[in-house]
N, C-alpha and C positions, 0 to 999 in steps of 0.2 A: 532456393533453400539456403538457410543460414546455418553454418556450422557453429554451434555454441561453444562457449568456453568450457574448459574442463573443471568439473566440480567433483571432488572426491573420486577422481580417476574416471569419470564417465563423461562422454561427449554425446550430445544429443543434436540431431539434425531437426530443424523445424522450418515450416514454410514461412515465407515473408508475411503472408496474411495472418498467420497465427501470432507471430512476433508483434506485428502492428496492432493486433487486437489487445495484446498485453499492455501496450503503451497508454491505453485509455482506461485501464481499470481504476475504479474509484469506489469508495464506500457508497452504498445506495444512499439516495438523498435523505431518507428518513434517519438512517444511522448517522450520516454526517451532521444533520441538524441536532440530533441527540447529543453527539459528541460536542458540538459547539455550546449547547445549553449546559452540559456538565462542566465544560471548561470554564464557562462564565460563572457558574455557581461555585466552582472550586476556588476561583479568584476571590470570591466573597466568603469563603470558608463556610459554606452552607451544605456540604454534601454528607449524606448518611454513609454508613459503612458500605451498604450495597451500591450506592451511587459511586463511591470511590472505586469499588471493584469494577463496575460497569465502565467508568472513565478509563481505568487502566487497560481493560480489555479492548475497548474501542480505539484508544490511542495506539496500542500495540498493533492492532490490525491495520490501522491507517498507515503506520510507519512501515510495516511489512509490505503493504501494497505499493508504497512509494519506492521502496528498495527494488521490488520486482519490476516496476515501471522503469526505473533508472537503468537496470540491467538490460532490459529489452531495448531501450533507447541506445545504450552503448553498443549493443549488437548491431543496431541499424546505423551506427556511426553518427547519431544525433545527440544533442545535449538536452537535458530537461529544461522546460521553459518555466 
């Protein structure tokens, strides 16, 4: 069991297996590919308003997953690769 850091006054105990599973969270392949396509098209200034909204949502989700992975790695005493 890993004793988590306190967030908003709450401490959560989690199994090593669960924390390890968090370290490999990624966007599903199709969503990651779509994010890459939208980023490429954005560099060329070719996005519609809906595509801009999709890009923002996928980028935010990707960033949040990265932060959660980093926190899990920190709990395990490892650094992100």
